[in-house]
N, C-alpha and C positions, 0 to 999 in steps of 0.2 A: 354776543356775550353769553358765557356759560358760567353759572354760579353753582357752587356745590353746597348741598345741605348735609351737614354732618350731625351724627348723634341720634338720628331717628331710625325707624325701621318698622317692620310689621311684627316684631316680637310682642308688642302689645298695642292695643288700639289707640291708646293715648299718644304713644310715640308716633304712630302712623298719622294721627290726627294733626300733629304739629307740622309734619312735612306737608300735608294737604293744605294746611292754612297758609304756610309759607308760599306754596305754589299758587294757590288761588289769588293771593294778593299781588305777587310779582307778575304773574301773567295778565292780570287786570291792568297793572301799571304800564307794562311794556310787553305786548303780545309776542314779540319776536324772541323773547328771552328763552334761553335753554337752561334746564336745571338738571344737575347730575347728583347721583348718590353713590355711596360705596357698594361694592358687591355684596356687603353684609347686610344691606337694607332688607333684603328678602329674596325671593326667587326671581328669576328672569321675567316670569309672567307678572309678577306683582310689581316689578319696576316698570314694565311696559304699561300695565294698567294705569299707572299714574303719569305716564309720558315722560319718565325719567331716563336720562342717559346713565351709563355706568362708568365711573372713573376707572381708568386702567391701572390704578395703583392697588393691585390686589394684595391686601395685607397677609404677610406670612406665606405667600405663594410666589416664590421668586420665579419659578419656570413659567407659570401662567402669566405673570406680569411681563416676562421677557417675550413670550410668544405674542401677547396682545400688542405690545409696542412695536414689534417687527412686522405685524400683519399688514397686508395690502389694505389700501384705503377702502376698497369696496367691501372687504370683510369687516372692517371696523365700522363702517356705515351700517352695514346689515345687522351687526351685533349691537349697534347704538352705543359705541364706546367713545368716551371723551378722554383725550390725552391730559395727563396731570398738568402739563405746561399750558394747556388751553384755558384752564380755570382762571377766572378773573378774581374771585374772592370765595371764601369759605364762610358760611353761616352755620354756627353751632346752635342747635335746637335740642340739646340733650335732655332739657327739662330739669333733671337733678342728677348730676353725675359728678360734680366737683365738691367734694365734702369728705369729712372723716368717715361718713356712713359708707362710702364706697372705696376708700383708700386712695393711694396716689396713682393707680393704674390709668384711669380715664384721662386725667390731666397730662400725665407723662406721654401717653399715646398720641394726644392731639399736639403736644409740643414737638414730638418727633416728626409727626406729619408736617407741620408747618415750617420745620427746620430744613426740609428737603430743598436742595438747590433749585429745583424747578418751581418751588413755591415761595422763594424768598420775597418776591414782589407782590404776592397775593395778599389782599386784606383779609382780616379775620374779624368777624362780628359775633359776639355772643348775644343771642336773642334772649328775651325775658325768660329767666329760669331761676330756680332755687339754688343758692350757693352757700357753702359753709355748713357747719362751723369748720374752722381750720385749726384745731388744737393739736392734731398729730403733726409733728415737725416735718415729716416726709410729705404729707399732704400739703402743708402750708408751702413748703419749698416748690413743689411741682406746680401748684395753683398760681403762686407768685410769678413763676416764669411764664405760664400760660396767659395770665391776665396782663402781663407786661407786653406780651406779643400782640395782644388784641388791639384793633383800632376803635372799637366801640363795644361797650359792655352794658348790658341791661340786667339788673337784678329784679326779681319778681316781687320782692317784699322788703320791708324795712330791715328785718333781721339779716337777710341776705346782703343787702347793701352795706350794713354795718360790718359784716364779716369781711367783705372785700375791702373796705376802707381801712380796717384794722391791719390788713396784710401789709399795707404801705407800698409805695412805688407803682400804684395803678392809676391810670389816667381817667379821671372824671367819670366814674361809674354812674349810670342813670337808673331811674326806677320806672317800671312799667309792669301792670298786671299780666296775667296769661293772655296770649294773643289768639286763642282758638274760639273766643266767644262769638264772633261774627260768622263763622262757618255754619251754614244751615244744617239742620237734620232732615233726612229724606223719609217720606211716609213708608213705613214698613209693610208694603203690600203683600209680601210673601210670608208674614208672620201673623199667626192668629194670637190675639191678645184678649184677655178678660175685659169686660166693659169697665170695671173699676179696679185698679191694681196698684200695688207698691212694688217698686223695683229695688231688690237688694243686690248691691254690687260688692262682692267680696274682694280681698286682696291678700295674697299669700305673703306680701312684705310685712304684714301685721305680726307675723311670727318671727321671721328671721332678722328683722330690723328693730325689734323691741325685746324687752325682757321676757315676753310671753312665748318662750321657745316651744313649749309643748301645745300651745294653742288653747289652753283651757279657758283663759280669760276672754279671748276674742270669739271663740265658739260659743261660750256661754252668753256673750253679748248678742251674737247673732240669734241664738236660741230664744233669748228674751224678746228680741225684735219680732221674730216670726210669731211667737205666741201672742204678743200684744197686738200685732196687726190683725190677727184672726178674730180679735174682738172689735174691729172696725169694719168699715164698708170696703177697705182695700185688700184685695186678695194678694197675698205675698208670692212673688216669683223671683227667681234668680236671673240676673243679667251678667254675663261674663264679659269684662273688658279686656281680659287676657284668658283666652280659652285653654291655654296649656297649664300655666302655673296655678291659676286660681281654681281650676277644676279639681285640683288635688284636695281642696278643702271640703268638697261637696259630700263625699261618702261619710265623713265624720259628722258633718252637719245633719245629713238626712237620718243618721241613726238617732239623732236627738229630737228631730221635728217631723220625721217622715218625708216622703218624696215631694219635691216642689217642681213646677215647670221651670225649665232652664232655657233661657234666650241667648243665642250667640249668632253672630253674622260676621262675614269677612270685611264688611264695609263699616268703618267708624261712623259714617254719617247716618247710616241706617239705625245703628245703635242709639245715636243721638236722637233720631226720630222716635224710637221707642221711649226713651226717657222723656221726651216731650208729652207723650200720651199718659205717663204715670201720674197718679194722684199724689204719691209721695215717693221720694228716693231715699234710701238709706244706704250710704256708700263709704267705701274706703279707697276706691280708686280715684285719684285726683282729677283726671280729665273727665270721668263720668259725673263727678260732682260739678265741675265747671259746666258741662253740657246741660245738666238739669237746672242749675241755679240760673244760668244765662237765658234760659227759656221760661223762667218764671215758675219752675216747679219747686215747691216747698221740699227741702232736703234736710236730712239729719246725717252729719258726718262723724267719723272716728278715723283718726290718722296716726302716722308714725313719725311725722317730722313737723317743723315749723311752718311748712308751706300750707298746711291745712288750716291752721289758725288764722293766717293772714288771708287765705281765700274766703273764709266765712266773714272775716272783717271787711274785705272789699265789697261783699254783697250785703253788708249791714245786718247780718243775722248770726252774730257770734254765739248767741244763746243756743243755737242748733248744732253746735260742735260739742260732742261729748269728750271731755278731757280725761275722764276717769271711768273706764268701763265697769269698775267694781261697784259703782253706785247706780242701781237701776232707776232710782228716783229721777235722775237727770234726764234719762231717756224718756221716762213716762211724762215728764213735763213737756219736753220737746214734741213728743208725738201728740199730746193733748192740744198743744198750740196749733199744730199744722192741720189737725182734724176739725178744730173748732171753726165753724163757718166764718164768724166775724174776724177772728185772728188770722185765718187763712187768707181772707181777701186783703187785709192790710199787708200780710207778708208778700203776697204775690205782687202787689203794686210796688212794694219796696225793692223786690228783686228786679223787676223790669226797669225801674228808675236807675238802680245801680248798674245794670247792664248797659244802659245808654251812656252813663258816665264812663264806664270801663272802655267801651267801644271808642269814645272820643280820645281817651289816652292812648289806646292801642294805634289808632289812626296817626296820632302825632308821632308815636314811635316809629311807625313804618315810614313816614315821610323823612325822619331823621336818618333812618337806615338807608333808604333809597338815595338820599343825597350823599351819604358817605360812600355808597357803591356806585355812584353815577348812573343809577338805573333810570333816572328821570330825564337823562339826556335825549333830546328829540331825535328821532330816527332820520337819517340822511337819505334813505331810499325807502320806497314802499315795501311792505311785507308781502312776499309772494307766497310763502307757505309757512306753516308752523311745524316744529318738531312734534 
């Protein structure tokens, strides 16, 4: 059985983390399973590091696709290629792609992919993700076609579920929080960390997906956070969950606050390990916040879509999400709460309790997905080797 993971990649650590969480779960359930991704997932070395095959459906590269499909079997095995027709099902783990925020392109692309003749019998599962809003008619039309094609749809929050239901013609969408909570973080042995620190995780999307085009509000918020942290026991440092885009913010921030230590790593689980060591996390990257909250690390968030509001509600700490960056009092209150020993202890217990509840819901989701994809079918023969 070969299953394809769609919509993930190494372009940011959150997207890569979702692919890793899918792989960890399915390989645990059925060790002989093979997982494939698009050639756009990352480099050949990055795909190999995760043990992924590459689907020979090279987007926009007709000649490469033609050569790959006509190549001898030995070459295909050596290059770890999977034929499009060999795929049993496609699992979309885009996280947040089908929405007015991103336009009709992502949905139209996946519809075209699933409409290929070789894929007509393949199942499509949309794993838990943020969806909507769908006010743009083009986006609504493309997403309606996509969701009608899906065999199983999971929205990550009630707003996303309501947006899907409002489209009409969609079969029984379900609700489940983010599924990366159970993926462990690794001890960052090769990174030197201060004894007591706060990790600030910036996000370039706070500029181009909000009205703050020049970044003055967001950079002002980060400046306030750094200065406030310097009055606490937690040394502020920067953790990059996207080392390309988010790095662009740093020169402008450092002009305001001075140089800070910057942590980056190619392995998302190492970054999650760093987050576990933080005393406080102040973040705008969704999966960095998931990684921190699910490990019981008090966190303060500021985001650009409804997914952040529901994330903090899932962890029963909505008071720590800053809805308006122009009011520093909200941040001061949140920081005071996470630094106060008594309040902090209560918060940590609440986060760990919420994590256990989320993990139970995610496990139920996976059992439903595995049943839909027949992944739990007993093996007829012993497994002799793994891909």
